[in-house]
C-alpha positions in Angstrom: 263.6 96.2 187.2 266.6 95.1 189.2 270.2 95.8 188.3 272.1 92.8 187.0 275.0 91.5 189.3 278.3 93.2 188.4 280.0 89.9 187.3 277.8 89.7 184.2 279.8 92.5 182.4 282.5 90.0 182.1 280.5 86.9 181.4 281.1 84.9 178.3 279.3 81.6 178.4 280.4 78.3 176.9 277.0 76.3 176.6 276.7 72.6 176.8 273.7 70.2 176.3 274.6 67.6 178.9 272.7 64.7 178.0 274.0 64.9 174.5 277.5 65.8 175.4 278.2 62.8 177.6 276.4 60.3 175.3 273.2 59.9 177.6 270.7 59.8 174.8 267.3 58.2 176.0 267.1 55.9 173.2 270.8 54.4 173.7 270.8 53.7 177.4 268.3 53.3 180.2 268.6 55.6 183.1 271.5 54.5 185.5 273.6 56.1 188.3 276.5 53.7 188.0 278.3 55.5 185.2 278.7 58.9 186.6 278.7 60.5 183.2 278.8 64.2 184.5 282.3 63.5 185.5 283.1 63.7 181.8 281.9 67.1 181.4 284.0 68.2 184.5 287.1 66.7 182.9 286.4 69.1 180.1 286.5 72.3 182.2 290.0 73.4 181.2 288.8 73.7 177.8 286.3 76.7 178.3 289.1 78.3 180.2 291.6 78.0 177.6 288.9 79.2 175.1 288.6 82.3 177.2 285.0 81.8 178.6 284.1 82.7 182.1 281.2 80.4 182.6 279.4 77.3 181.5 275.8 77.3 180.5 274.3 74.0 181.1 271.1 72.4 179.6 268.8 70.3 181.7 270.4 68.2 184.3 267.5 67.3 186.4 265.6 63.9 186.4 263.6 63.5 183.3 262.2 60.7 181.2 263.9 61.6 177.6 265.4 64.9 176.4 265.7 66.7 179.7 262.8 69.2 179.1 260.2 66.6 180.5 261.3 67.1 184.0 260.2 64.4 186.6 261.9 65.7 189.7 263.5 69.2 190.0 265.3 68.5 193.1 267.2 65.3 191.7 270.1 65.0 189.1 269.1 62.9 186.2 270.5 59.4 186.8 271.6 59.2 183.2 274.3 62.0 184.2 275.1 60.8 187.6 274.5 61.7 191.3 274.2 64.8 193.5 277.9 64.3 194.4 278.9 64.4 190.7 277.0 67.7 190.4 278.8 69.1 193.4 282.1 68.2 192.0 281.3 69.9 188.8 280.3 73.1 190.6 283.3 73.0 192.8 285.8 72.3 189.9 284.1 75.1 187.8 284.4 77.7 190.6 288.0 76.6 191.2 288.7 77.7 187.6 286.8 80.8 187.9 284.0 79.6 185.9 280.3 80.7 186.7 277.7 78.0 186.2 274.4 78.7 184.7 271.4 76.1 185.1 268.5 75.5 182.8 265.1 75.7 184.4 262.1 74.1 182.8 259.3 75.7 184.7 256.7 76.1 182.0 255.9 72.3 181.8 256.6 69.0 183.2 256.8 65.5 181.9 254.0 63.0 182.4 255.9 61.1 185.2 256.0 64.2 187.4 254.5 62.8 190.6 252.0 65.7 191.1 250.8 65.1 187.4 250.5 61.4 188.2 248.2 62.3 191.3 246.2 64.8 189.4 245.6 62.3 186.5 244.7 59.5 188.7 242.8 61.5 191.3 240.5 63.4 189.1 239.7 67.1 188.8 238.9 67.6 192.5 242.3 66.2 193.6 244.6 68.7 195.3 247.3 68.2 192.9 245.0 69.2 189.9 245.4 72.8 191.0 249.1 72.5 189.6 248.0 72.2 186.0 246.1 74.1 183.4 243.0 72.5 182.2 240.9 73.3 179.2 237.5 71.5 178.4 238.4 68.8 181.0 241.7 68.0 179.5 245.3 69.0 180.8 246.9 71.5 178.6 250.1 70.7 176.9 253.0 72.8 175.6 252.7 73.6 172.0 251.0 70.3 171.4 253.4 67.9 172.8 251.5 65.2 174.7 254.5 64.5 176.9 254.8 68.1 178.2 252.2 69.1 180.6 251.6 72.8 181.1 251.9 74.1 184.7 249.3 76.5 186.1 251.3 79.5 186.9 248.4 81.2 188.7 248.6 78.5 191.3 250.4 79.7 194.6 251.7 76.1 195.0 253.5 76.5 191.7 254.9 79.8 192.6 256.2 78.4 196.0 257.6 75.3 194.2 259.4 77.0 191.5 261.0 79.6 194.0 262.1 76.9 196.2 263.7 74.8 193.4 265.6 77.8 192.1 266.8 78.8 195.6 267.7 75.2 196.5 270.2 74.9 193.5 271.6 78.4 194.0 272.5 77.4 197.6 274.1 74.3 196.1 276.6 76.7 194.0 274.8 77.7 190.9 275.1 81.3 189.8 272.0 81.7 187.8 269.1 80.4 185.8 268.2 80.1 182.0 264.4 80.2 182.3 263.2 77.7 179.4 260.1 78.7 177.4 259.9 81.9 179.3 257.9 83.4 176.6 255.0 80.9 177.2 254.9 81.9 181.0 252.9 84.9 182.2 255.1 87.8 183.1 253.3 88.2 186.5 254.6 84.7 187.5 258.3 85.6 187.1 257.5 89.0 188.7 256.4 87.0 191.7 259.1 84.4 191.7 262.2 86.2 190.8 262.3 89.0 193.5 261.6 86.3 196.0 264.7 84.3 194.9 266.8 87.5 194.6 266.2 88.4 198.3 268.3 85.3 199.3 270.4 85.3 196.2 271.0 89.0 195.0 274.2 88.0 192.9 272.1 85.5 190.7 271.5 86.2 187.1 268.3 85.2 185.3 267.9 85.0 181.5 264.5 84.3 179.9 264.3 82.2 176.8 262.2 84.5 174.6 262.1 84.2 170.8 259.6 86.8 169.3 258.1 90.0 170.9 258.7 93.2 172.7 262.0 92.1 174.6 262.2 95.4 176.6 258.6 95.2 177.8 258.8 91.5 178.8 262.2 92.4 180.8 260.5 95.1 182.6 257.2 93.0 183.5 258.9 89.8 184.3 261.9 91.3 186.0 264.4 89.2 184.0 268.0 90.3 183.9 268.2 89.4 180.2 266.5 87.4 177.4 267.8 85.5 174.4 268.5 87.8 171.4 266.9 85.7 168.7 266.3 88.7 166.5 270.0 89.5 166.1 270.8 85.9 165.6 268.4 85.6 162.8 269.8 88.9 161.3 273.4 87.7 161.4 273.0 84.6 159.5 270.4 85.9 157.2 272.3 89.0 156.1 275.5 87.1 155.5 273.7 84.4 153.4 271.6 87.1 151.4 274.1 89.7 151.0 271.8 92.2 152.6 273.6 94.0 155.3 270.5 96.4 155.6 268.6 93.6 157.6 271.6 93.6 159.9 271.8 97.3 160.4 268.1 97.3 161.2 268.5 94.6 163.8 271.4 96.3 165.3 269.4 99.6 165.8 266.8 97.6 167.6 269.6 96.0 169.7 270.8 99.4 170.6 267.3 100.2 171.9 267.3 97.0 173.9 270.7 98.0 175.5 268.8 101.1 176.9 266.8 98.7 179.1 268.8 95.5 179.4 271.9 93.6 178.0 270.7 90.6 175.9 272.2 87.2 175.8 273.8 87.1 172.3 274.6 84.0 170.3 275.1 82.7 166.9 274.5 78.9 167.9 272.6 77.1 170.7 271.2 73.6 171.2 267.9 74.5 169.6 269.0 75.8 166.3 271.1 74.6 163.2 274.7 75.3 163.9 276.2 78.4 162.5 278.7 76.5 160.2 275.8 74.6 158.5 273.5 77.6 158.5 275.8 79.8 156.5 275.9 79.1 152.7 279.7 80.2 152.7 281.9 78.9 155.3 284.1 81.8 155.1 281.5 83.9 156.7 281.5 82.0 159.9 284.2 84.4 161.0 282.0 87.4 160.1 279.4 86.0 162.5 281.9 85.6 165.3 283.4 89.2 164.7 279.7 90.5 165.1 279.0 88.3 168.2 282.1 89.3 170.1 282.1 93.1 169.1 278.4 94.1 169.6 276.9 94.8 173.1 275.6 91.7 174.9 276.5 88.8 177.0 277.9 86.3 174.4 277.4 82.5 174.5 279.4 80.0 172.5 277.6 76.6 171.8 280.0 73.7 172.5 281.4 72.4 169.2 280.8 75.7 167.2 284.4 76.7 168.2 285.6 74.0 166.0 283.0 74.8 163.3 281.0 71.5 164.0 278.2 71.1 161.6 274.6 70.0 162.5 271.1 70.7 161.0 268.0 70.9 163.2 265.1 69.1 161.7 261.4 69.3 162.3 260.8 65.7 163.5 261.0 63.3 166.3 264.8 63.3 167.2 265.4 66.2 165.0 267.7 67.8 167.5 270.3 65.0 167.6 272.5 66.4 165.1 273.1 69.5 167.0 273.4 67.7 170.3 276.1 65.2 169.7 278.2 63.2 172.1 281.7 64.7 172.6 284.9 62.5 173.4 285.9 61.9 176.9 288.7 64.7 176.7 289.1 67.8 174.4 291.1 66.7 171.2 294.7 67.7 171.0 294.3 68.6 167.4 291.1 69.1 165.3 290.4 69.9 161.7 288.5 72.9 163.0 291.5 74.3 165.0 291.5 77.5 162.9 288.1 78.3 163.8 288.8 77.8 167.5 291.8 80.0 167.2 289.6 82.6 165.9 287.2 82.2 168.8 290.1 82.6 171.3 291.6 85.6 169.6 288.1 87.3 169.6 287.2 86.3 173.0 290.6 87.7 174.1 289.9 91.0 172.5 286.4 90.9 174.3 287.9 90.3 177.6 290.5 93.1 177.2 287.6 95.5 176.3 284.8 94.8 178.9 283.2 98.1 177.8 281.9 96.1 174.9 279.3 94.5 177.1 276.9 97.5 176.8 278.5 99.3 173.7 276.3 100.8 171.0 276.9 100.6 167.2 276.8 103.4 164.6 276.9 102.4 160.9 279.7 103.9 158.7 279.4 102.2 155.6 276.3 100.3 154.5 275.5 98.5 151.1 274.1 95.3 150.5 277.4 93.3 150.8 279.7 95.8 152.7 279.0 96.9 156.2 281.3 98.9 158.6 280.3 100.1 161.9 281.7 101.9 164.9 281.1 100.1 168.4 281.5 102.5 171.1 281.0 103.4 174.8 282.3 106.7 176.1 285.7 107.3 174.6 286.3 103.7 173.9 285.6 102.5 170.3 286.5 100.1 167.7 285.7 100.0 163.9 284.5 96.7 162.4 284.4 96.0 158.7 282.7 93.2 157.2 282.7 92.3 153.3 280.8 89.5 151.8 281.2 90.8 148.1 283.7 89.9 145.5 285.4 93.0 145.4 287.7 94.7 148.0 286.1 97.1 150.5 287.8 100.4 151.4 287.0 102.4 154.6 288.9 105.8 154.8 289.4 106.0 158.5 289.7 109.9 158.5 286.2 110.3 157.2 285.0 108.6 160.5 287.1 110.6 163.0 290.0 108.3 163.3 293.4 109.8 162.0 295.0 106.1 162.0 294.0 102.8 163.3 295.7 99.5 164.5 294.3 96.3 162.9 293.5 94.0 165.9 291.8 91.1 164.1 290.7 90.2 160.7 291.0 88.0 157.7 292.9 89.5 154.7 294.8 92.2 156.6 298.1 91.7 158.8 297.2 91.9 162.5 298.8 95.0 164.3 299.4 96.9 161.2 298.7 100.8 161.4 296.6 102.1 158.8 295.0 105.3 157.7 292.7 103.7 155.2 291.4 100.2 155.8 291.2 97.7 152.9 289.3 94.6 153.4 289.7 91.6 150.8 286.8 90.1 149.2 284.8 88.1 151.8 287.1 89.3 154.4 286.6 91.2 157.6 288.8 93.4 160.1 288.6 95.1 163.4 290.5 98.4 164.0 291.3 100.1 167.2 292.6 103.7 167.4 296.4 103.7 167.0 298.4 104.8 170.0 
């Protein structure tokens, strides 16, 4: 398994679903290149910088028929977003601000208007293009039963060549890495053939596979990903906070530490495929608890655009069920917003993370564990922080001396003044705190 590029140790992503962000929903507007909507996203780039992020993780930007995941042409920017020149401007402006750019590669399946599929569909099973697609009992296979998503045949040398060329083409255009959509549905051997080929030309690129369930570490080794999406921890965070069951979180963090022995996962509390964290949590006060976890445990954190203001949105299992979590954003960041307190918490915790880059691969050790109270020490070498989370109705006390800390300085929290030096940490009901060793 290759070593990840060094810049990833400092990466904090601001994730965007471009088609929704710029208002290019398929039902609202036919594809057109005359509006240059992608420039609206470029005009937002000062916002992730102010937030403290170091990169933007884009959803699909390539030509597609509807939601971006039914790709028609991997070499062409979606006309609903704009032109190649608009993309080049986005890359240039991002890099000018020190922001990396991650692209979303949909390489498990394509849309029904993908030219090779049209040729295969019209030409019959003996047509050369038919070798690009999986068939079963004379029918083309689809992705998870979606008729509009046609599964590629990843044993095909033509598909291997095509995907490797697409990835390298856009890395030459300035992208810094790829999210590999539905990577869990693609054979590991396919990625193990494609990614080393791409890395030979682009050794500084980063590749993260979308994996939901399974043996993450084994998949990373077999497929040669740099990282995978940490859905286990995402689920444990909101579930433990809702249920008052920190035993679930502690178990997940134990698993997380095992993953860190092999790779550093992509961590998140929200993305374009799930209900927003402010809607997922039963008690809105616990959004800050989720953020404290995201920005103190090992991993490469990602913030889904809008979560920094506490946006709400529920994903539903129906056609158009993603719309609520993929809304249109205004042309420019708002000067004020009702969720500015949440945004400031993001900024403060991201700042803490940026000042402590050792957190990228840090491990955790439980100090206090009950159903409703959890304190852990996050550490790497001689560096350490203590994080205390309380979702109960009574105060939580953490005697620091019992955990080898003579005194600590509160560097973040709710219910305790920042910068106070304490020997015993008291966390208010439904509060949280982060403590560093006092100088």
